[in-house]
C-alpha positions as CSV (number, residue, x, y, z in Angstrom):
1,X,-13.5,-0.5,40.4
2,X,-16.2,1.8,41.6
3,X,-17.2,-0.9,44.0
4,X,-13.8,-1.0,45.5
5,X,-13.4,2.8,45.4
6,X,-16.7,3.2,47.4
7,X,-15.4,0.7,50.2
8,X,-12.2,1.9,50.0
9,X,-10.9,5.1,52.5
10,X,-8.3,7.6,51.6
11,X,-6.1,6.1,53.6
12,X,-5.8,2.9,52.3
13,X,-5.8,4.5,48.7
14,X,-3.3,6.6,50.0
15,X,-1.1,3.6,51.2
16,X,-1.7,1.5,47.5
17,X,-0.7,4.5,45.5
18,X,2.4,4.5,48.2
19,X,3.3,1.0,47.4
20,X,3.1,1.5,43.5
21,X,5.4,3.9,43.9
22,X,7.8,2.1,45.4
23,X,7.0,-1.4,44.2
24,X,5.8,-0.9,40.5
25,X,2.7,-3.0,39.5
26,X,0.7,-4.0,36.8
27,X,1.3,-2.7,33.3
28,X,4.0,-0.4,34.3
29,X,5.9,-2.9,35.9
30,X,5.5,-5.4,32.3
31,X,6.9,-2.1,31.0
32,X,10.1,-2.2,32.5
33,X,10.2,-6.2,32.1
34,X,10.1,-5.6,28.2
35,X,12.6,-3.1,28.3
36,X,15.4,-4.9,30.2
37,X,14.5,-8.1,27.8
38,X,15.1,-5.5,24.9
39,X,17.8,-3.4,26.6
40,X,19.8,-6.9,27.0
41,X,19.1,-8.3,23.5
42,X,20.2,-5.1,21.9
43,X,23.8,-5.1,24.1
44,X,24.0,-8.7,23.2
45,X,23.6,-8.2,19.7
46,X,25.9,-4.6,20.0
47,X,28.8,-7.2,21.5
48,X,28.3,-9.8,19.3
49,X,29.4,-7.5,16.5
50,X,32.2,-5.8,18.1
51,X,31.1,-2.5,18.6
52,X,33.0,-0.2,20.9
53,X,30.1,1.8,21.9
54,X,29.3,1.9,25.4
55,X,26.3,0.0,26.1
56,X,22.6,0.7,26.2
57,X,21.0,1.6,29.5
58,X,17.2,0.2,30.5
59,X,16.0,4.0,30.2
60,X,16.8,3.9,26.6
61,X,14.2,1.3,26.1
62,X,11.7,2.7,28.3
63,X,8.2,3.8,27.2
64,X,7.6,7.6,27.4
65,X,4.5,9.6,27.9
66,X,3.6,13.1,28.4
67,X,3.5,14.0,31.8
68,X,0.2,14.3,33.4
69,X,-2.1,17.8,33.0
70,X,-2.2,19.6,36.1
71,X,-5.6,20.2,37.2
72,X,-7.3,23.1,38.5
73,X,-9.3,22.7,41.5
74,X,-12.7,23.6,39.6
75,X,-11.9,21.3,37.0
76,X,-11.5,18.4,39.9
77,X,-14.8,19.5,41.3
78,X,-16.5,19.3,38.3
79,X,-15.3,15.6,37.0
80,X,-16.6,15.0,40.7
81,X,-20.4,16.1,40.3
82,X,-20.2,14.5,37.0
83,X,-19.2,11.1,38.9
84,X,-22.4,11.5,41.6
85,X,-24.8,11.6,38.3
86,X,-24.1,8.6,37.0
């Protein structure tokens, strides 16, 4: 990954980040697929049992993570200096 980041300029990195926000790739996309499968199965079972409750939604099965901690500029500088020493 270091080699990739060393050869990639900020513009290209920004383009990849923009693409990932519109069209998820990797783990996030896999999480969405499994949530969709779980939602479908749960709704099939609920329907087969004759439940009158509203169907589950995809968001009911999506993994939830803590929001990322906001970094101060000084924290970012410290991290970047540490990367340069490796």
